[in-house]
Structures are given as structure tokens and as C-alpha cells.
C-alpha positions as CSV (number, residue, x, y, z in Angstrom):
1,X,60.3,104.3,104.7
2,X,61.2,101.7,103.2
3,X,65.0,102.8,102.7
4,X,65.0,103.5,106.0
5,X,64.5,99.9,106.4
6,X,66.7,99.3,104.7
7,X,69.5,100.9,105.6
8,X,68.6,99.6,109.1
9,X,69.0,96.3,108.3
10,X,72.5,97.1,106.1
11,X,74.2,98.3,109.2
12,X,77.0,96.8,111.3
13,X,74.9,97.1,114.4
14,X,72.3,94.4,112.7
15,X,74.6,92.6,112.4
16,X,78.3,90.8,114.0
17,X,81.1,92.0,112.7
18,X,83.6,89.7,110.3
19,X,87.3,89.2,110.0
20,X,86.5,90.7,106.0
21,X,84.8,93.9,107.3
22,X,87.9,94.4,109.7
23,X,89.6,94.1,106.8
24,X,87.6,96.4,104.5
25,X,87.4,99.0,106.7
26,X,91.3,99.2,107.5
27,X,92.1,99.2,103.7
28,X,89.2,102.4,103.2
29,X,91.2,103.6,105.7
30,X,94.2,103.6,104.4
31,X,93.0,105.2,101.1
32,X,91.5,107.7,102.7
33,X,94.8,108.5,104.4
34,X,96.2,108.7,101.3
35,X,93.8,110.6,100.1
36,X,93.5,113.3,102.5
37,X,97.2,113.4,102.7
38,X,97.8,113.6,98.5
39,X,95.3,116.5,99.3
40,X,97.1,118.0,101.9
41,X,101.0,117.8,99.8
42,X,99.0,119.4,97.1
43,X,97.7,122.2,98.9
44,X,100.6,122.8,99.8
45,X,102.8,123.2,96.9
46,X,100.1,125.2,95.3
47,X,100.0,127.7,98.6
48,X,104.2,128.4,97.8
49,X,102.0,129.2,94.3
50,X,99.7,131.9,96.3
51,X,96.8,129.7,95.8
52,X,96.1,128.5,99.6
53,X,92.3,127.1,98.8
54,X,93.7,123.1,98.5
55,X,96.0,123.6,101.0
56,X,93.0,125.5,103.8
57,X,89.7,122.3,102.3
58,X,92.6,120.2,102.7
59,X,93.5,121.0,106.3
60,X,89.1,120.8,106.7
61,X,88.5,117.8,105.5
62,X,91.3,115.6,107.2
63,X,89.8,117.4,110.7
64,X,87.0,116.3,109.9
65,X,87.8,113.0,109.4
66,X,90.5,112.6,112.2
67,X,87.2,114.1,114.6
68,X,84.9,112.0,113.3
69,X,85.8,108.8,112.2
70,X,89.6,109.1,113.5
71,X,88.5,108.8,117.3
72,X,88.1,106.1,119.1
73,X,83.8,105.4,120.5
74,X,83.4,106.9,124.2
75,X,82.8,103.5,125.3
76,X,85.5,101.6,124.2
77,X,87.4,103.9,126.6
């Protein structure tokens, strides 16, 4: 119960976002995109060698990240 209250107080909705928070989210998005790109690239190389498992995992991670995180919230449409 205490953990839930602590997490609730730390969420972005509890306080307005400053310019620093937007910068951090932008840099984190770039980092995540690069990591998924590296996983997909390594997966393509492994798929050529006959082991497509990393490519499949990378594609699923990309699809989930794009669907959950990358899409705009409905209220901004």
C-alpha cells in the first residue's frame, strides 16, 4: 500500500512536466530505438545463418514498443 502511494506521487501526472523531463524522454526514446535497431540488425544476420529467433524477438519488441509507447495518446488526435 505504501509503495502504491509512493509510485503515485512520483508519476508525471502528479506534477507538470518541465523542459528537462521532455529532454530526458526524447533521449530515452532515441536510446530505445537504437537498441531495438541493433537487435533487429543482429537478428537479420542470424536469420541469414538459419537462426531467426533473435529477429522474431526483435520484431515483437518493436511492435510492442510502437503500439504501446510510440502511438500518440487518444486525446491528442
